[in-house]
C-alpha positions in Angstrom: -59.6 -15.9 -23.5 -59.5 -15.5 -19.7 -56.2 -14.7 -18.1 -54.8 -17.2 -15.6 -54.8 -16.5 -11.8 -51.7 -16.0 -9.6 -51.2 -19.8 -9.3 -51.1 -20.1 -13.1 -48.6 -17.3 -13.4 -46.3 -18.9 -10.8 -46.4 -22.2 -12.7 -45.6 -20.4 -16.0 -42.6 -18.7 -14.3 -41.3 -21.9 -12.9 -41.6 -23.6 -16.3 -39.6 -20.7 -18.0 -36.9 -20.9 -15.4 -36.6 -24.7 -15.9 -36.3 -24.3 -19.7 -33.7 -21.5 -19.5 -36.1 -18.9 -20.8 -36.2 -16.7 -17.8 -33.4 -14.0 -17.8 -30.6 -14.7 -15.4 -27.7 -12.6 -14.1 -24.8 -12.9 -16.5 -21.9 -14.8 -14.8 -18.7 -12.9 -14.3 -16.1 -11.7 -11.8 -17.1 -9.7 -8.7 -17.6 -5.9 -9.3 -14.1 -5.2 -7.9 -12.5 -7.2 -10.6 -15.0 -6.6 -13.4 -14.4 -3.2 -15.1 -13.4 -1.5 -11.8 -11.3 1.0 -13.8 -14.4 2.4 -15.4 -16.4 2.7 -12.2 -16.4 5.8 -10.1 -16.7 5.7 -6.4 -20.2 7.2 -6.6 -21.3 4.4 -8.9 -20.0 1.8 -6.4 -22.0 3.5 -3.7 -25.1 3.1 -5.7 -25.1 -0.6 -5.3 -28.2 -1.6 -3.3 -27.9 -3.0 0.2 -28.0 -6.8 0.1 -31.4 -8.2 1.2 -32.4 -11.6 2.6 -31.1 -14.7 0.8 -33.4 -15.7 -2.1 -35.5 -18.7 -1.4 -35.6 -18.2 2.4 -37.9 -15.7 4.1 -37.0 -14.2 7.4 -38.8 -15.8 10.4 -41.9 -13.9 11.4 -41.2 -11.2 13.9 -37.4 -11.6 13.4 -35.3 -9.1 11.5 -32.3 -10.5 9.4 -28.9 -10.1 11.0 -27.2 -7.0 9.6 -23.6 -7.3 8.2 -21.0 -6.3 10.7 -19.9 -2.7 10.2 -16.4 -2.3 8.6 -15.8 0.7 10.8 -15.7 1.2 14.5 -15.5 4.4 16.5 -16.5 6.4 13.4 -13.0 6.4 11.8 -11.2 3.1 12.5 -11.4 -0.1 10.5 -13.0 -2.8 12.5 -10.9 -5.5 14.1 -12.8 -8.1 12.3 -12.0 -6.5 8.9 -8.3 -6.0 9.9 -8.1 -9.7 10.7 -8.8 -10.4 7.0 -5.8 -8.4 5.8 -3.0 -10.7 4.6 -0.2 -10.9 7.1 2.6 -9.7 4.8 6.3 -10.2 5.7 6.5 -11.8 9.2 9.1 -10.1 11.4 10.9 -13.3 12.2 11.1 -14.3 8.6 12.3 -10.8 7.6 15.0 -10.8 10.3 16.2 -14.2 9.1 16.4 -13.0 5.5 18.3 -9.8 6.5 20.9 -11.8 8.5 21.4 -14.2 5.6 21.6 -11.5 3.0 24.2 -9.5 4.9 26.3 -12.7 5.3 25.8 -14.1 1.8 28.1 -13.5 -1.2 26.7 -12.0 -4.4 27.0 -14.9 -6.9 25.6 -13.2 -10.0 24.1 -9.9 -11.3 21.4 -9.6 -13.9 19.8 -6.6 -15.7 16.1 -5.9 -15.6 13.3 -6.4 -13.1 14.5 -3.9 -10.5 13.6 -0.5 -11.8 16.2 1.8 -13.3 18.8 0.5 -15.7 21.5 1.2 -13.1 20.0 -1.4 -10.7 20.6 -5.1 -10.8 18.9 -8.3 -9.7 21.4 -10.2 -7.6 21.6 -13.9 -7.0 23.0 -14.6 -3.6 25.1 -17.6 -2.5 22.3 -18.8 -0.2 20.0 -19.2 -3.2 17.8 -16.2 -2.5 17.6 -13.1 -4.8 17.6 -9.4 -4.1 17.1 -6.2 -6.0 20.3 -4.1 -5.7 19.5 -0.4 -6.0 22.4 2.0 -6.9 21.3 5.6 -6.3 22.1 8.5 -8.5 23.1 10.1 -5.2 23.5 8.6 -1.7 20.3 10.4 -0.5 18.2 8.0 -2.5 19.7 4.9 -0.9 19.3 6.7 2.5 15.6 7.1 1.7 15.3 3.4 0.9 16.8 2.4 4.3 15.1 5.1 6.4 11.7 4.5 4.9 12.0 0.8 5.8 12.7 1.7 9.5 10.0 4.4 9.5 7.5 1.7 8.4 8.6 -0.2 11.5 8.0 2.8 13.7 4.5 3.2 12.3 3.6 -0.5 12.5 3.5 -0.9 8.7 6.8 -2.8 8.0 5.0 -6.0 7.1 4.0 -4.4 3.8 7.6 -3.7 2.8 10.1 -6.3 1.6 13.1 -6.7 3.9 15.8 -4.1 3.0 19.5 -4.0 4.0 22.5 -1.9 3.1 25.7 -3.2 1.5 29.1 -1.6 0.8 30.5 -2.2 -2.7 34.0 -3.6 -2.6 35.3 -5.5 -5.6 38.0 -7.3 -3.6 37.1 -9.5 -0.7 33.8 -9.8 1.1 30.4 -9.9 -0.3 31.1 -8.7 -3.9 34.3 -10.5 -4.8 32.6 -13.1 -7.0 31.1 -10.5 -9.3 34.0 -8.0 -9.5 34.2 -8.3 -13.3 30.5 -7.5 -13.5 30.9 -4.5 -11.1 33.5 -3.0 -13.5 30.9 -3.2 -16.3 28.2 -1.6 -14.2 30.0 1.7 -13.7 29.2 1.5 -10.0 31.6 3.4 -7.8 33.9 1.5 -5.5 32.9 2.1 -1.9 29.4 3.2 -2.7 26.5 2.0 -0.4 23.7 0.2 -2.2 20.5 -1.4 -0.9 19.5 -5.0 -1.0 15.8 -5.7 -1.1 14.4 -9.2 -1.0 13.0 -10.3 -4.3 9.4 -11.5 -4.2 8.1 -13.9 -6.8 4.7 -13.8 -8.6 3.8 -10.1 -7.8 1.1 -8.5 -9.9 0.2 -5.0 -10.8 -2.3 -2.9 -8.7 -4.7 -0.4 -10.1 -5.9 2.3 -7.6 -9.4 1.5 -6.1 -12.4 3.5 -7.1 -11.9 6.4 -4.5 -8.7 7.4 -6.2 -9.4 6.7 -9.9 -10.1 10.4 -10.6 -8.3 13.6 -10.0 -11.4 14.9 -8.1 -10.6 13.2 -4.8 -13.5 12.6 -2.4 -12.9 11.8 1.2 -13.1 8.1 2.0 -15.2 8.1 5.2 -17.3 5.5 7.1 -20.5 6.6 5.5 -19.2 6.0 2.0 -18.4 2.3 2.3 -21.9 0.9 1.6 -22.1 -1.8 -1.1 -18.4 -2.6 -1.1 -17.4 -6.2 -0.9 -15.1 -7.8 1.7 -12.1 -8.0 -0.7 -12.6 -4.3 -1.6 -12.7 -3.3 2.1 -9.6 -5.4 2.9 -7.7 -3.6 0.1 -8.9 -0.2 1.3 -7.4 -1.0 4.8 -4.0 -1.3 3.2 -4.4 1.7 1.0 -5.3 3.9 4.0 -1.9 3.0 5.4 -0.1 3.5 2.1 -1.4 7.0 1.5 -0.6 8.1 5.1 2.9 6.6 4.7 3.5 8.3 1.4 2.5 11.7 2.9 4.8 11.3 5.8 7.8 10.4 3.6 6.7 12.9 0.8 7.1 10.0 -1.7 6.2 11.3 -5.2 7.0 8.1 -7.0 3.8 6.1 -6.5 0.2 7.3 -6.7 1.3 11.0 -6.8 3.2 10.4 -10.0 0.0 9.1 -11.6 -2.0 12.1 -10.4 0.7 14.4 -11.9 0.4 12.5 -15.2 -3.3 13.2 -15.5 -2.5 16.6 -17.2 -1.5 14.7 -20.4 -2.9 11.2 -19.8 -6.6 11.1 -18.8 -6.6 7.3 -18.3 -3.4 7.1 -16.2 -5.3 6.4 -13.0 -6.8 3.3 -14.6 -3.3 1.8 -15.1 -0.9 0.1 -12.7 0.2 2.2 -9.7 4.0 2.8 -9.6 6.0 0.8 -7.0 3.0 -1.1 -5.7 2.3 -4.7 -6.2 0.0 -7.5 -5.0 1.4 -10.7 -3.5 -0.2 -14.1 -4.3 -2.1 -14.0 -1.0 -3.7 -10.7 -2.0 -1.6 -8.4 0.3 -0.2 -5.2 -1.1 3.6 -4.8 -1.3 5.1 -1.3 -1.1 8.4 -1.1 -2.9 11.1 1.4 -4.0 11.3 4.3 -1.5 14.3 6.1 -3.0 12.1 9.2 -3.4 11.1 9.2 0.2 12.2 11.4 3.1 15.4 13.4 2.2 14.9 13.3 -1.5 11.1 13.9 -1.3 11.5 16.7 1.3 13.7 18.7 -1.0 10.9 18.7 -3.6 7.9 19.5 -1.4 7.1 22.6 -3.3 6.6 20.5 -6.5 4.7 17.5 -5.1 2.8 18.4 -1.9 0.0 19.8 -4.0 -0.7 16.2 -4.8 0.4 14.5 -1.5 -1.8 16.7 0.7 -5.1 16.1 -1.1 -4.4 12.4 -1.1 -4.0 12.4 2.6 -7.3 14.4 3.0 -9.0 11.8 0.8 -8.7 9.3 3.7 -10.9 9.5 6.8 -10.8 5.9 7.9 -7.6 4.5 9.4 -6.1 1.5 11.1 -6.5 2.2 14.8 -2.9 1.0 15.6 -1.6 3.4 12.9 -3.5 6.4 14.5 -2.3 5.5 18.0 1.4 5.5 16.8 0.9 8.8 15.1 -0.7 10.2 18.2 2.2 9.0 20.4 4.8 10.5 18.1 2.9 13.7 18.1 2.6 13.8 21.9 6.3 13.0 22.5 7.6 15.2 19.6 10.3 12.7 19.0 9.7 11.1 15.5 13.2 11.8 14.2 14.9 10.7 17.4 12.9 7.4 17.4 13.7 6.8 13.7 17.4 7.4 14.3 17.4 4.9 17.2 15.8 2.2 15.1 18.1 3.0 12.2 21.3 2.7 14.3 20.1 -0.4 16.1 18.9 -2.4 13.1 21.2 -1.2 10.2 24.9 -1.9 10.6 25.9 0.5 7.8 23.8 3.4 9.1 26.8 5.5 9.8 28.0 5.2 6.2 25.0 7.1 4.9 24.3 9.4 7.8 20.8 10.6 8.8 18.3 13.3 8.1 19.5 16.9 8.4 18.0 19.0 11.3 15.7 20.7 8.8 14.5 17.3 7.4 14.0 16.0 11.0 11.8 19.0 11.7 9.8 18.3 8.5 9.2 14.7 9.5 7.8 15.9 12.9 5.7 18.6 11.3 4.2 16.0 8.9 3.5 13.6 11.8 1.7 16.5 13.5 -0.3 17.3 10.4 -1.5 13.7 10.0 -2.5 13.7 13.7 -4.5 16.9 13.2 -6.2 15.4 10.1 -7.2 12.3 12.1 -8.7 14.5 14.8 -10.6 16.4 12.1 -12.0 13.1 10.7 -13.0 12.1 14.3 -14.8 15.3 14.9 -16.7 15.0 11.5 -17.7 11.5 12.4 -19.0 12.5 15.8 -21.0 15.4 14.3 -22.6 13.0 11.8 -24.1 10.8 14.6 
């Protein structure tokens, strides 16, 4: 029997499609949501470049418009991409909450939901809630307060919930209504605690593909092909997070997961410590007790994880890079942090500040980040 010509084959294909006999792509979530924990970054990069929309041929002599590049200047996230990042905690809203929280009375304390068993979830008299963190030592609460102000210095404070300090006093003032509960908490009278705004409906976050394995590969402009817009928007926030954790020597987030790889091969596919996603998709950085003073004392233990993490990022928010460059140029990171701390935190004198050695460490880490950014810039220029 004679085979049909091209026209017959086309009619056969159309008939199969109409009857549901032609194979179709299985429905499902985008690649970022579907099995992302099992995908390596190299596998993501293997996704082919999107072609013209099916059913519509490009006009003769006219090339299809390319997707806008997610990176500008070789190492900076594009302004168009940054505009897609959820806004986070607006400065005016954060300032209003801080003023209200400092003036409100604590109406009740509950266990659970705020980390260590020594912490409490507080219900304030204005109706809001806050996580109350009671440090094993004052250095941890100092880290919580100073990291919040350092985030402001770096232009990242929108990613952190508003945080204020409070002085525990069972009689009079903010804590009088819960003095019986204070006695049962074993908190010391006169201790300084932190109040951090409670945020509803947060969900866990698993590290994106570039950081799912112990063998970290640099995230550079040339390695972003095939990633979706939501993936790229999340990577913008992760680049800030990793830079921030290096500067503060925070070992209680992605670093703790990397450390656990030695006995748990799947730990990177689980939720990242002290990182959550808000309902609008924005990342929320929480719990910085391990940052700065506490983290700086343990550099010998944790920097073998923090430094490779920093080197795994070679694309940055331009505003972040500019602030780092300015702090490097002026050599005044600790002085600027102290100025913000004293200006914005009424109880700053109760906890004191970084030691001279810790202040020098902060500046040296600023300088190291600046050097790393310049290295990334040189590599990007050489690749052109």
